[in-house]
C-alpha positions in Angstrom: -59.9 -62.8 -204.2 -57.9 -64.2 -201.3 -54.3 -65.0 -200.4 -53.1 -66.2 -197.1 -50.1 -64.3 -195.7 -47.6 -65.7 -193.2 -48.9 -63.3 -190.6 -51.2 -60.3 -190.3 -50.6 -57.0 -188.8 -53.4 -55.9 -186.5 -56.1 -53.9 -188.2 -57.2 -50.8 -186.2 -60.8 -50.9 -184.9 -62.2 -48.5 -187.5 -59.8 -49.6 -190.3 -60.2 -52.1 -193.1 -58.2 -55.1 -194.2 -57.0 -54.8 -197.8 -56.8 -58.6 -198.1 -59.3 -60.1 -200.5 -60.2 -56.7 -202.0 -60.6 -55.3 -205.5 -60.4 -51.5 -205.2 -60.6 -48.3 -207.2 -57.3 -46.5 -207.7 -56.6 -42.9 -206.8 -57.1 -40.9 -210.0 -56.9 -37.1 -210.5 -60.1 -35.9 -212.2 -61.3 -39.5 -212.5 -61.7 -40.3 -208.8 -64.3 -37.7 -207.7 -67.4 -38.7 -205.8 -69.6 -39.9 -208.7 -66.8 -42.1 -210.0 -66.3 -43.6 -206.6 -70.0 -44.2 -206.2 -70.1 -45.9 -209.6 -67.3 -48.2 -208.7 -69.1 -49.2 -205.5 -72.3 -49.7 -207.3 -70.7 -52.2 -209.6 -68.9 -54.1 -206.9 -65.6 -52.4 -205.8 -64.7 -53.4 -202.3 -62.9 -50.1 -201.5 -62.4 -46.8 -203.2 -59.4 -44.5 -203.1 -59.9 -40.7 -203.3 -57.8 -38.7 -205.7 -54.5 -37.4 -204.3 -55.2 -34.3 -202.3 -52.2 -32.2 -201.3 -51.8 -31.8 -197.5 -51.7 -27.9 -197.8 -55.0 -28.0 -199.6 -56.8 -29.9 -196.7 -55.2 -28.0 -193.8 -57.4 -25.1 -192.9 -60.6 -26.4 -194.6 -63.9 -26.4 -192.9 -66.0 -29.5 -192.6 -69.7 -28.9 -193.4 -72.7 -31.1 -193.9 -74.3 -30.4 -197.2 -78.0 -30.6 -196.7 -78.7 -30.4 -200.5 -76.6 -33.4 -201.4 -76.4 -35.4 -198.2 -72.6 -35.2 -198.5 -69.8 -34.0 -196.2 -67.8 -31.2 -197.8 -64.4 -29.9 -196.9 -64.5 -26.3 -198.1 -62.1 -23.4 -198.1 -63.5 -20.0 -197.7 -61.8 -17.3 -199.8 -59.8 -14.7 -197.8 -60.3 -11.1 -198.8 -58.1 -9.5 -196.2 -59.4 -6.0 -195.4 -61.5 -5.9 -198.6 -65.2 -6.3 -198.4 -66.4 -9.9 -199.1 -68.3 -10.0 -202.5 -72.0 -10.8 -202.2 -71.7 -13.7 -204.6 -68.5 -15.1 -203.0 -68.5 -18.9 -203.1 -66.7 -21.5 -201.0 -64.3 -23.9 -202.8 -65.0 -27.5 -202.2 -61.6 -29.2 -201.7 -63.1 -32.7 -201.1 -66.5 -34.2 -201.0 -67.6 -37.6 -199.7 -70.8 -39.5 -199.0 -71.0 -40.6 -195.4 -73.5 -43.4 -196.1 -72.6 -44.7 -199.5 -68.9 -44.6 -198.8 -69.1 -45.7 -195.2 -66.1 -47.9 -194.2 -65.0 -48.1 -197.9 -63.2 -44.8 -198.6 -59.4 -44.5 -198.3 -58.2 -40.9 -198.4 -54.9 -40.4 -200.3 -52.7 -37.5 -199.3 -50.0 -35.9 -201.3 -47.3 -34.8 -198.9 -43.5 -34.4 -198.4 -43.6 -33.5 -194.7 -44.5 -35.6 -191.7 -46.1 -32.8 -189.7 -48.2 -31.5 -192.6 -49.2 -35.1 -193.4 -50.5 -35.6 -189.8 -52.2 -32.2 -189.8 -54.0 -32.9 -193.1 -55.0 -36.4 -192.0 -56.5 -35.1 -188.8 -58.9 -33.0 -190.8 -60.6 -36.0 -192.5 -59.6 -39.1 -190.5 -62.9 -39.3 -188.6 -64.8 -39.6 -191.9 -62.7 -42.2 -193.8 -61.6 -45.8 -193.3 -57.9 -45.2 -193.9 -55.1 -42.8 -195.0 -52.9 -43.6 -197.9 -49.7 -41.8 -198.8 -49.0 -41.2 -202.5 -45.5 -42.2 -203.3 -46.1 -43.1 -206.9 -47.4 -40.2 -209.0 -44.8 -39.2 -211.6 -46.4 -36.0 -212.6 -44.6 -32.6 -212.1 -47.5 -31.1 -210.0 -46.7 -33.8 -207.4 -43.0 -34.5 -207.8 -42.0 -30.8 -208.0 -43.0 -30.4 -204.4 -41.1 -33.5 -203.3 -44.3 -35.5 -203.2 -45.5 -38.6 -205.2 -42.8 -40.5 -207.0 -40.2 -38.0 -205.7 -40.5 -39.7 -202.3 -39.0 -42.9 -203.8 -35.7 -41.0 -204.1 -35.9 -40.1 -200.4 -37.0 -43.3 -198.7 -36.2 -42.2 -195.2 -38.4 -39.1 -195.6 -41.2 -41.4 -196.9 -40.7 -43.7 -193.9 -40.8 -40.8 -191.5 -44.1 -39.6 -193.0 -45.6 -43.1 -192.6 -44.2 -43.4 -189.0 -45.7 -40.0 -188.1 -49.1 -41.0 -189.4 -49.0 -44.4 -187.6 -47.9 -42.8 -184.3 -50.5 -40.1 -184.4 -53.5 -41.0 -186.5 -53.9 -44.7 -185.7 -54.3 -44.3 -181.9 -56.4 -41.2 -182.2 -58.8 -42.3 -185.0 -58.5 -46.0 -185.1 -57.8 -46.3 -188.9 -54.9 -47.8 -190.8 -52.1 -46.2 -192.8 -51.0 -47.4 -196.2 -48.8 -46.4 -199.1 -48.8 -46.7 -202.8 -45.4 -46.9 -204.6 -43.8 -47.7 -207.9 -41.0 -50.1 -208.9 -37.4 -48.9 -208.5 -34.8 -49.5 -211.1 -33.4 -52.7 -209.6 -34.9 -55.6 -207.7 -32.5 -54.9 -204.8 -33.6 -51.3 -204.6 -37.2 -52.2 -204.6 -36.8 -54.9 -202.0 -34.9 -52.5 -199.7 -37.6 -49.9 -200.0 -40.5 -52.3 -199.4 -38.8 -53.8 -196.4 -38.2 -50.4 -194.9 -41.8 -49.2 -195.5 -43.3 -52.4 -194.1 -41.4 -51.7 -190.9 -43.2 -48.4 -190.3 -46.4 -49.9 -189.0 -48.5 -49.7 -192.2 -51.3 -52.2 -192.8 -51.2 -52.1 -196.6 -48.9 -51.5 -199.6 -49.9 -51.1 -203.2 -47.3 -51.6 -205.9 -47.8 -50.0 -209.3 -45.9 -52.3 -211.5 -44.1 -49.6 -213.5 -41.1 -47.5 -212.8 -41.4 -43.7 -212.5 -40.4 -42.9 -216.1 -42.8 -45.4 -217.6 -46.1 -44.2 -219.1 -49.4 -46.1 -218.9 -49.2 -47.2 -222.5 -46.1 -49.3 -221.6 -47.0 -52.8 -220.3 -46.8 -53.3 -216.5 -43.7 -55.2 -215.3 -44.6 -58.0 -212.9 -41.2 -59.6 -212.6 -40.7 -58.2 -209.1 -44.1 -59.0 -207.8 -43.3 -62.3 -206.1 -40.5 -60.7 -204.2 -42.6 -57.7 -203.1 -45.5 -60.0 -202.0 -43.0 -62.1 -200.0 -41.5 -59.1 -198.2 -44.9 -57.7 -197.4 -46.2 -61.0 -196.1 -43.1 -61.5 -193.9 -44.1 -58.3 -192.2 -47.8 -59.1 -192.2 -48.6 -56.3 -194.5 -51.3 -56.7 -197.2 -50.0 -56.3 -200.8 -52.2 -55.0 -203.6 -51.1 -55.1 -207.3 -51.8 -52.2 -209.6 -51.0 -51.7 -213.3 -52.9 -53.1 -216.3 -55.6 -54.8 -214.1 -58.5 -55.2 -216.4 -61.5 -56.4 -214.4 -62.5 -58.6 -211.5 -61.9 -61.9 -213.3 -58.4 -60.7 -214.4 -57.6 -59.6 -210.8 -58.5 -63.1 -209.5 -56.0 -64.6 -212.0 -53.2 -62.2 -210.8 -53.9 -63.0 -207.2 -53.7 -66.7 -208.0 -50.5 -66.4 -210.0 -48.5 -64.1 -207.7 -50.1 -64.7 -204.3 -50.9 -61.0 -203.7 -53.8 -60.1 -201.5 -55.8 -58.0 -203.9 -55.8 -55.7 -206.9 -56.3 -52.0 -207.8 -58.0 -50.9 -211.0 -57.5 -47.5 -212.6 -57.8 -46.9 -216.4 -60.3 -49.8 -217.0 -62.6 -48.3 -214.3 -62.3 -44.9 -216.0 -63.6 -46.3 -219.3 -66.2 -48.7 -217.8 -66.8 -48.9 -214.0 -68.7 -52.1 -214.4 -65.3 -53.8 -214.7 -65.7 -54.5 -210.9 -68.2 -57.2 -211.5 -67.4 -60.7 -212.8 -68.4 -62.0 -216.2 -70.8 -64.3 -214.4 -72.5 -61.3 -212.9 -72.9 -59.6 -216.2 -69.4 -58.5 -217.2 -69.0 -55.1 -218.8 -72.1 -53.1 -219.2 -73.0 -51.1 -222.3 -71.8 -47.5 -222.3 -75.4 -46.3 -222.4 -76.1 -48.0 -219.1 -73.0 -46.7 -217.4 -73.4 -43.2 -218.8 -77.0 -43.0 -217.6 -76.1 -44.1 -214.1 -73.1 -41.8 -214.0 -75.1 -38.7 -214.9 -77.8 -39.6 -212.3 -75.1 -39.8 -209.6 -73.4 -36.6 -210.8 -76.7 -34.8 -210.5 -77.4 -36.2 -207.1 -74.2 -34.9 -205.6 -73.9 -31.6 -207.5 -70.7 -32.7 -209.3 -68.8 -30.0 -211.1 -70.0 -30.0 -214.7 -66.6 -30.0 -216.4 -65.6 -33.1 -214.4 -68.8 -34.9 -215.3 -68.3 -34.1 -219.0 -64.7 -35.3 -218.9 -65.6 -38.6 -217.3 -68.4 -39.2 -219.8 -66.0 -38.6 -222.6 -64.0 -41.6 -221.4 -67.1 -43.8 -221.3 -68.7 -42.9 -224.7 -67.0 -44.5 -227.7 -65.8 -42.0 -230.2 -67.6 -43.8 -233.0 -70.9 -43.0 -231.6 -70.8 -39.6 -233.4 -74.2 -38.2 -232.6 -74.0 -38.7 -228.8 -70.2 -38.0 -228.7 -70.4 -34.7 -230.6 -73.4 -33.7 -228.5 -71.5 -34.4 -225.4 -68.5 -32.3 -226.6 -70.8 -29.4 -227.4 -72.7 -29.5 -224.1 -71.8 -26.6 -221.7 -74.3 -27.4 -218.9 -76.2 -30.4 -217.5 -79.4 -29.6 -219.4 -77.6 -29.7 -222.8 -75.8 -32.9 -221.6 -79.0 -34.9 -220.8 -80.5 -33.6 -224.0 -77.5 -35.0 -226.0 -77.9 -38.4 -224.4 -81.7 -38.3 -224.6 -82.2 -38.8 -220.9 -85.5 -36.8 -220.6 -86.3 -38.1 -217.2 -83.3 -36.2 -215.8 -84.0 -32.9 -217.5 -85.8 -31.2 -214.5 -82.9 -32.1 -212.2 -80.4 -30.9 -214.7 -82.1 -27.5 -215.0 -82.2 -27.3 -211.2 -78.4 -28.1 -210.9 -77.5 -25.7 -213.7 -79.3 -22.9 -211.9 -77.6 -23.9 -208.6 -74.1 -23.9 -210.3 -74.8 -20.7 -212.2 -74.3 -22.3 -215.6 -77.9 -22.3 -216.9 -77.4 -19.5 -219.4 -74.5 -21.0 -221.3 -75.0 -21.5 -225.0 -74.3 -24.8 -226.7 -70.7 -24.8 -227.9 -69.8 -25.0 -231.6 -67.6 -27.8 -232.8 -65.0 -28.1 -235.5 -65.8 -31.5 -237.0 -62.6 -31.7 -239.0 -60.6 -31.1 -235.7 -62.6 -33.8 -233.9 -61.9 -36.3 -236.7 -58.2 -35.6 -236.4 -58.4 -36.1 -232.6 -60.3 -39.4 -233.0 -57.6 -40.5 -235.4 -54.9 -39.8 -232.8 -56.9 -41.6 -230.2 -57.2 -44.7 -232.6 -53.4 -44.6 -233.3 -52.6 -44.5 -229.6 -54.8 -47.6 -228.9 -53.2 -49.4 -231.8 -49.7 -48.6 -230.4 -50.7 -49.9 -227.0 -52.1 -53.1 -228.5 -48.9 -53.7 -230.4 -46.9 -53.7 -227.2 -46.9 -50.1 -226.1 -43.4 -49.3 -227.3 -44.1 -47.8 -230.7 -43.8 -44.3 -229.3 -40.3 -45.2 -227.9 -39.2 -46.5 -231.3 -40.5 -43.3 -233.0 -38.6 -41.2 -230.4 -35.3 -43.0 -231.2 -35.8 -42.4 -234.9 -36.6 -38.7 -234.1 -33.4 -38.4 -232.1 -31.3 -39.5 -235.1 -33.0 -36.8 -237.3 -33.1 -34.1 -234.7 -30.0 -32.2 -235.8 -31.0 -32.2 -239.5 -34.5 -31.1 -238.7 -33.2 -28.2 -236.5 -31.1 -27.0 -239.4 -34.1 -26.9 -241.6 -36.0 -25.0 -238.9 -38.5 -27.8 -238.4 -37.7 -28.7 -234.8 -40.8 -26.9 -233.4 -43.1 -28.6 -235.9 -41.7 -32.0 -235.1 -42.1 -31.2 -231.4 -45.8 -30.5 -231.9 -46.2 -33.7 -233.8 -44.4 -35.6 -231.0 -46.7 -34.2 -228.4 -49.7 -35.3 -230.4 -48.2 -38.8 -230.9 -47.5 -39.2 -227.2 -50.9 -37.9 -226.0 -53.0 -40.5 -224.1 -56.6 -41.1 -225.0 -57.6 -39.1 -221.9 -55.6 -36.1 -223.1 -57.2 -36.3 -226.5 -60.6 -35.7 -224.9 -59.2 -32.8 -223.0 -58.0 -31.3 -226.3 -61.4 -31.9 -227.9 -63.1 -30.2 -225.0 -60.6 -27.3 -225.3 -61.5 -26.8 -228.9 -65.2 -26.6 -228.2 -64.8 -24.4 -225.2 -62.5 -22.0 -227.1 -65.0 -21.7 -229.9 -68.0 -21.3 -227.5 -66.2 -18.5 -225.6 -65.7 -16.6 -228.9 -69.1 -16.6 -230.6 -68.1 -13.8 -233.0 -65.4 -15.9 -234.6 -66.5 -17.0 -238.1 -63.6 -19.3 -238.8 -62.4 -22.5 -237.1 -60.2 -22.1 -234.1 -56.6 -21.7 -235.2 -54.0 -24.2 -234.0 -52.4 -21.7 -231.7 -55.6 -21.6 -229.6 -55.1 -25.2 -228.5 -52.9 -25.1 -225.4 -50.0 -27.5 -225.2 -50.9 -30.5 -223.1 -48.3 -30.4 -220.4 -50.1 -33.0 -218.3 -51.4 -35.7 -220.6 -51.9 -38.5 -218.2 -52.3 -37.0 -214.7 -55.5 -39.0 -214.5 -54.9 -42.6 -213.9 -52.4 -44.5 -211.9 -52.6 -47.7 -213.9 
């Protein structure tokens, strides 16, 4: 992929140029180390870390993990004047691989304050190829603190954060600073924002072609892309496009059509990381291949089991009932490799289970009827997206008309529950399925299926992918 801008800003000595690159998007839960290594394995040029809040990084300790060969940023629990427990464990805030991710990892920080942004960046800047500021996440855990998409409402604050990073991190560590944003409501607003941000000294800007209120099921809007690319190129800043980018071949078409410098893939990579290779190089790999490689990488870097299980649930088609149900029931790595039939990994799985303290967990039970309902919701969501992504919006309008009458009949809470299920993204559906299994497994004495009340309301259905 390549586009020639009018001019280029200087790339710092240890930084990377985003031009000509197809990259992995920053994704909560879906952007941990094994996922990034999978993307690189299949041809991603660069990988973004998940958003990490500045306060979480500040005060961490950098250690070299001899067991995994990784660099871990850990936080040691504080017990005040109390005696430290014998089995006290450090919390790993962020883990990277210094060899496999060398010169390819961009660390994304969630921040709403210039000083904290610089402090957090200083902790990790020596180990990454760039620092990216999240100004696009619409989820409450980010916006409630004035971070993410909330920064789009305070452009001067966002600009001051970028300027602080450019002034302090670039000369000290020799890496570039970039930002990821969303579209604003009007072309004029978006243009003014992009122009202001490009004047801060950044080397790259990623535009997620959706507005803040839009959900991933709604088609990306590319009507402003030519303007954004033009403004970026006038300042010499690389411009990446994000939003409904399907694979490497598709990204090449977008680059050719809009003249942008590269593309960022999110949800497609979550479902099948081989999307980073071209059709000529093999195209999308079968789920069994990607699952096997993913589990191998997860074992190699001691990935948290619940994260591994979640990612595999995105890769394995629901129709593969035997493997899928075995995956959902698994409560440690040994049970997981047994479910997939990967006998060659069993010894390593047992070792990691022992290391993580999860070896004694019993296989979870599963409510087959509940899983069938979940798969049906998943199927309906995909059908809605294929039909244009706005069916949920049409249903919402109809519900608004009936809201008063429903309330009078005392049915508003039931309708709300159905609405939440209808709006759930496929990723959230898996989370619900896992919740069902874990809830049953944690209550072995229960003789009946888990009641509906035991399934927590999904308040964060899509805090996983940025595209």
